[in-house]
DSSP file (Angstrom, degrees, kcal/mol; ACC not computed):
  #  RESIDUE AA STRUCTURE BP1 BP2  ACC     N-H-->O    O-->H-N    N-H-->O    O-->H-N    TCO  KAPPA ALPHA  PHI   PSI    X-CA   Y-CA   Z-CA
    1    1 A M              0   0    0      0, 0.0     2,-0.4     0, 0.0     0, 0.0   0.000 360.0 360.0 360.0 152.5  -14.0  -16.0  -25.6
    2    2 A L        -     0   0    0      2,-0.0     2,-0.5     0, 0.0     0, 0.0  -0.998 360.0-136.5-138.1 133.2  -11.0  -18.3  -25.8
    3    3 A T        -     0   0    0     -2,-0.4     2,-0.4     2,-0.0     0, 0.0  -0.793  21.1-169.5 -92.5 130.5  -10.3  -21.2  -23.5
    4    4 A I        -     0   0    0     -2,-0.5     2,-0.4     0, 0.0    -2,-0.0  -0.972  19.8-129.8-120.0 127.3   -6.7  -21.6  -22.3
    5    5 A R        -     0   0    0     -2,-0.4     2,-0.3     6,-0.0     3,-0.0  -0.638  28.4-167.2 -80.0 134.5   -5.4  -24.6  -20.6
    6    6 A L        -     0   0    0     -2,-0.4     5,-0.0     1,-0.1     0, 0.0  -0.817  31.7 -88.1-116.1 154.1   -3.5  -23.9  -17.3
    7    7 A D     >  -     0   0    0     -2,-0.3     4,-2.7     1,-0.1     5,-0.2  -0.260  45.0-113.2 -48.7 143.1   -1.3  -26.0  -15.1
    8    8 A D  H  > S+     0   0    0      1,-0.2     4,-1.8     2,-0.2     5,-0.2   0.843 115.7  52.3 -56.6 -36.9   -3.4  -27.7  -12.5
    9    9 A D  H  > S+     0   0    0      2,-0.2     4,-2.1     1,-0.2    -1,-0.2   0.898 112.3  46.2 -74.8 -35.1   -2.0  -25.8   -9.6
   10   10 A I  H  > S+     0   0    0      2,-0.2     4,-2.5     1,-0.2     5,-0.2   0.933 111.4  50.1 -56.5 -51.3   -2.7  -22.5  -11.3
   11   11 A A  H  X S+     0   0    0     -4,-2.7     4,-2.0     2,-0.2    -2,-0.2   0.841 111.3  50.4 -60.1 -36.3   -6.2  -23.5  -12.3
   12   12 A E  H  X S+     0   0    0     -4,-1.8     4,-1.8    -5,-0.2    -1,-0.2   0.962 111.4  47.9 -65.4 -51.2   -6.8  -24.5   -8.6
   13   13 A K  H  < S+     0   0    0     -4,-2.1     4,-0.5     1,-0.2    -2,-0.2   0.896 113.8  47.7 -51.9 -45.8   -5.5  -21.2   -7.3
   14   14 A L  H >< S+     0   0    0     -4,-2.5     3,-0.9     1,-0.2    -1,-0.2   0.875 109.4  51.2 -70.5 -40.7   -7.6  -19.3   -9.8
   15   15 A S  H 3< S+     0   0    0     -4,-2.0    -1,-0.2     1,-0.2    -2,-0.2   0.776 112.2  47.5 -67.7 -27.3  -10.8  -21.3   -9.0
   16   16 A Q  T 3< S+     0   0    0     -4,-1.8    -1,-0.2    -3,-0.2    -2,-0.2   0.515  92.3 106.1 -90.6  -5.2  -10.3  -20.6   -5.2
   17   17 A A  S <  S-     0   0    0     -3,-0.9     2,-0.1    -4,-0.5    -3,-0.0  -0.291  75.2-112.5 -76.0 153.9   -9.7  -16.8   -5.7
   18   18 A S     >  -     0   0    0      1,-0.1     4,-2.6     4,-0.0     3,-0.4  -0.361  35.2 -98.3 -77.3 167.8  -12.3  -14.2   -4.8
   19   19 A E  H  > S+     0   0    0      1,-0.3     4,-2.0     2,-0.2     5,-0.2   0.933 124.3  49.2 -60.6 -43.4  -14.0  -12.3   -7.5
   20   20 A S  H  > S+     0   0    0      1,-0.2     4,-1.4     2,-0.2    -1,-0.3   0.803 112.5  50.4 -71.6 -24.0  -11.9   -9.2   -7.2
   21   21 A E  H  > S+     0   0    0     -3,-0.4     4,-1.9     2,-0.2    -1,-0.2   0.860 108.9  52.3 -79.1 -36.0   -8.7  -11.5   -7.3
   22   22 A R  H  X S+     0   0    0     -4,-2.6     4,-3.0     2,-0.2    -2,-0.2   0.875 106.9  52.3 -62.2 -39.0  -10.0  -13.2  -10.4
   23   23 A V  H  X S+     0   0    0     -4,-2.0     4,-2.3    -5,-0.3    -1,-0.2   0.879 109.5  50.0 -69.4 -37.2  -10.5   -9.8  -12.1
   24   24 A R  H  X S+     0   0    0     -4,-1.4     4,-1.5     2,-0.2    -1,-0.2   0.865 109.5  50.1 -72.4 -33.0   -7.0   -8.9  -11.3
   25   25 A W  H  X S+     0   0    0     -4,-1.9     4,-3.4     2,-0.2     3,-0.3   0.953 110.6  50.8 -55.6 -57.1   -5.7  -12.2  -12.7
   26   26 A E  H  X S+     0   0    0     -4,-3.0     4,-3.0     1,-0.2     5,-0.3   0.912 110.7  49.3 -51.9 -47.3   -7.7  -11.5  -15.9
   27   27 A E  H  X S+     0   0    0     -4,-2.3     4,-2.1     2,-0.2    -1,-0.2   0.894 112.9  46.6 -55.7 -39.9   -6.2   -8.0  -16.1
   28   28 A A  H  X S+     0   0    0     -4,-1.5     4,-2.8    -3,-0.3    -2,-0.2   0.953 114.1  47.3 -72.8 -45.8   -2.7   -9.4  -15.7
   29   29 A F  H  X S+     0   0    0     -4,-3.4     4,-2.8     1,-0.2     5,-0.3   0.962 112.5  49.0 -57.0 -48.6   -3.3  -12.2  -18.3
   30   30 A N  H  X S+     0   0    0     -4,-3.0     4,-2.3    -5,-0.3    -1,-0.2   0.882 111.7  49.7 -63.9 -35.8   -4.8   -9.8  -20.8
   31   31 A L  H  X S+     0   0    0     -4,-2.1     4,-3.1    -5,-0.3     5,-0.3   0.962 110.3  50.8 -62.8 -47.5   -1.9   -7.4  -20.3
   32   32 A W  H  X S+     0   0    0     -4,-2.8     4,-3.0     1,-0.2     5,-0.2   0.950 113.3  44.6 -54.3 -55.9    0.6  -10.2  -20.8
   33   33 A W  H  X>S+     0   0    0     -4,-2.8     4,-2.7     1,-0.2     5,-0.5   0.891 112.3  51.8 -55.4 -42.9   -1.1  -11.3  -24.0
   34   34 A R  I  X>S+     0   0    0     -4,-2.3     4,-1.8    -5,-0.3     5,-1.5   0.934 113.2  45.4 -63.5 -45.6   -1.4   -7.8  -25.3
   35   35 A V  I  <5S+     0   0    0     -4,-3.1    -2,-0.2     3,-0.2    -1,-0.2   0.902 116.0  45.5 -65.3 -38.5    2.3   -7.2  -24.6
   36   36 A Y  I  <5S+     0   0    0     -4,-3.0    -2,-0.2    -5,-0.3    -1,-0.2   0.893 126.9  24.6 -72.9 -37.1    3.4  -10.5  -26.2
   37   37 A F  I  <5S+     0   0    0     -4,-2.7    -3,-0.2    -5,-0.2    -2,-0.2   0.821 131.7  26.1-101.2 -34.3    1.3  -10.4  -29.3
   38   38 A I  I  <<S+     0   0    0     -4,-1.8    -3,-0.2    -5,-0.5    -4,-0.1   0.821  93.0  85.3-104.3 -36.2    0.5   -6.9  -30.0
   39   39 A S  S   <S-     0   0    0     -5,-1.5     5,-0.1    -4,-0.1    -4,-0.0  -0.357  81.8-105.5 -76.6 149.3    3.1   -4.4  -28.7
   40   40 A D    >>  -     0   0    0      1,-0.1     3,-3.1    -2,-0.1     4,-0.6  -0.579  35.2-118.3 -67.8 128.5    6.3   -3.5  -30.6
   41   41 A P  G >4 S+     0   0    0      0, 0.0     3,-0.7     0, 0.0     4,-0.4   0.761 112.9  58.1 -44.8 -33.4    9.1   -5.3  -28.8
   42   42 A K  G 34 S+     0   0    0      1,-0.2     4,-0.3     2,-0.1     3,-0.1   0.689 108.4  45.3 -69.1 -24.2   10.7   -1.9  -28.0
   43   43 A Q  G <> S+     0   0    0     -3,-3.1     4,-2.0     1,-0.1    -1,-0.2   0.380  85.0  94.6-104.7   4.5    7.7   -0.8  -26.1
   44   44 A K  H <X S+     0   0    0     -3,-0.7     4,-2.1    -4,-0.6     5,-0.2   0.906  86.6  44.6 -63.8 -41.6    7.0   -3.9  -24.1
   45   45 A L  H  > S+     0   0    0     -4,-0.4     4,-3.0     1,-0.2    -1,-0.2   0.939 116.2  47.0 -67.5 -42.9    8.8   -2.9  -20.9
   46   46 A S  H  > S+     0   0    0     -4,-0.3     4,-2.0     1,-0.2    -1,-0.2   0.814 111.0  52.4 -68.9 -26.0    7.4    0.6  -21.0
   47   47 A T  H  X S+     0   0    0     -4,-2.0     4,-2.1     2,-0.2    -1,-0.2   0.917 113.8  43.1 -67.0 -47.5    3.8   -0.7  -21.6
   48   48 A V  H  X S+     0   0    0     -4,-2.1     4,-2.2    -5,-0.2     5,-0.2   0.931 115.1  50.1 -66.9 -47.3    4.1   -3.1  -18.6
   49   49 A T  H  X S+     0   0    0     -4,-3.0     4,-2.0     1,-0.2    -2,-0.2   0.907 111.8  46.5 -57.0 -47.9    5.6   -0.4  -16.5
   50   50 A A  H  X S+     0   0    0     -4,-2.0     4,-2.5     2,-0.2     5,-0.2   0.878 110.4  54.2 -63.5 -42.0    3.0    2.2  -17.3
   51   51 A Y  H  X S+     0   0    0     -4,-2.1     4,-2.9     1,-0.2    -1,-0.2   0.948 113.2  41.0 -58.4 -47.3    0.2   -0.3  -16.7
   52   52 A F  H  X S+     0   0    0     -4,-2.2     4,-2.3     2,-0.2    -1,-0.2   0.830 112.3  54.9 -73.6 -31.2    1.4   -1.2  -13.2
   53   53 A R  H  X S+     0   0    0     -4,-2.0     4,-2.2    -5,-0.2    -1,-0.2   0.915 111.7  45.5 -60.8 -49.3    2.2    2.4  -12.4
   54   54 A N  H  X S+     0   0    0     -4,-2.5     4,-3.1     2,-0.2    -2,-0.2   0.946 111.9  50.6 -56.8 -52.4   -1.4    3.3  -13.3
   55   55 A K  H  X S+     0   0    0     -4,-2.9     4,-1.8     1,-0.2    -2,-0.2   0.940 110.2  50.3 -52.7 -49.6   -2.8    0.5  -11.4
   56   56 A A  H  <>S+     0   0    0     -4,-2.3     5,-2.5     1,-0.2     3,-0.4   0.915 111.0  48.7 -60.0 -45.0   -0.8    1.3   -8.3
   57   57 A Q  H ><5S+     0   0    0     -4,-2.2     3,-2.4     1,-0.2    -1,-0.2   0.936 107.8  54.7 -58.9 -48.4   -1.9    5.0   -8.4
   58   58 A E  H 3<5S+     0   0    0     -4,-3.1    -1,-0.2     1,-0.3    -2,-0.2   0.815 110.3  46.3 -58.9 -28.1   -5.5    4.0   -8.8
   59   59 A R  T 3<5S-     0   0    0     -4,-1.8    -1,-0.3    -3,-0.4    -2,-0.2   0.222 120.5-108.4 -97.3  12.1   -5.3    1.8   -5.6
   60   60 A G  T < 5 +     0   0    0     -3,-2.4     2,-0.5     1,-0.2    -3,-0.2   0.681  60.6 158.4  77.3  13.9   -3.5    4.6   -3.7
   61   61 A V      < -     0   0    0     -5,-2.5    -1,-0.2    -6,-0.2     2,-0.1  -0.637  30.0-144.1 -78.8 124.9   -0.1    3.1   -3.5
   62   62 A T     >  -     0   0    0     -2,-0.5     4,-2.8     1,-0.1     5,-0.2  -0.368  25.0-106.5 -83.3 164.9    2.5    5.7   -2.9
   63   63 A Q  H  > S+     0   0    0      1,-0.2     4,-2.5     2,-0.2     5,-0.1   0.859 123.2  51.4 -57.9 -36.4    6.0    5.8   -4.3
   64   64 A K  H  > S+     0   0    0      2,-0.2     4,-1.6     1,-0.2    -1,-0.2   0.868 109.2  49.4 -74.1 -30.0    7.3    4.9   -0.9
   65   65 A G  H  > S+     0   0    0      2,-0.2     4,-3.0     1,-0.2    -2,-0.2   0.925 111.0  49.9 -65.7 -44.1    4.9    1.9   -0.7
   66   66 A L  H  X S+     0   0    0     -4,-2.8     4,-2.3     1,-0.2    -2,-0.2   0.922 108.8  52.6 -60.1 -46.6    6.0    0.7   -4.1
   67   67 A D  H  X S+     0   0    0     -4,-2.5     4,-0.8     1,-0.2    -1,-0.2   0.866 108.5  49.9 -53.7 -41.6    9.6    1.0   -3.1
   68   68 A E  H >< S+     0   0    0     -4,-1.6     3,-0.9     2,-0.2     4,-0.4   0.942 112.2  47.9 -68.2 -47.1    9.0   -1.2    0.0
   69   69 A I  H >< S+     0   0    0     -4,-3.0     3,-1.0     1,-0.2    -2,-0.2   0.931 114.8  45.5 -62.0 -36.6    7.2   -3.8   -2.1
   70   70 A L  H 3< S+     0   0    0     -4,-2.3    -1,-0.2     1,-0.2    -2,-0.2   0.650  96.3  78.8 -79.6  -9.9   10.0   -3.9   -4.7
   71   71 A S  T <<        0   0    0     -3,-0.9    -1,-0.2    -4,-0.8    -2,-0.2   0.641 360.0 360.0 -76.4 -13.6   12.7   -4.0   -2.0
   72   72 A F    <         0   0    0     -3,-1.0    -1,-0.3    -4,-0.4    -2,-0.1   0.476 360.0 360.0 -71.7 360.0   12.3   -7.7   -1.3
């Protein structure tokens, strides 16, 4: 385990989050670090896109729903 210092406002939001929200934050942080440190730069966008596409499918988000979310 590694301790990382976060900005106070981020740390506060994370400490107030539910367990399921914290799990999602951890997944997002781990993905970001993996992409930043491990991935080939040419694969970074496709790695992130594939991850979020899979997570959306696992959670039952349809393409229409995804389009609505991204239209903002």
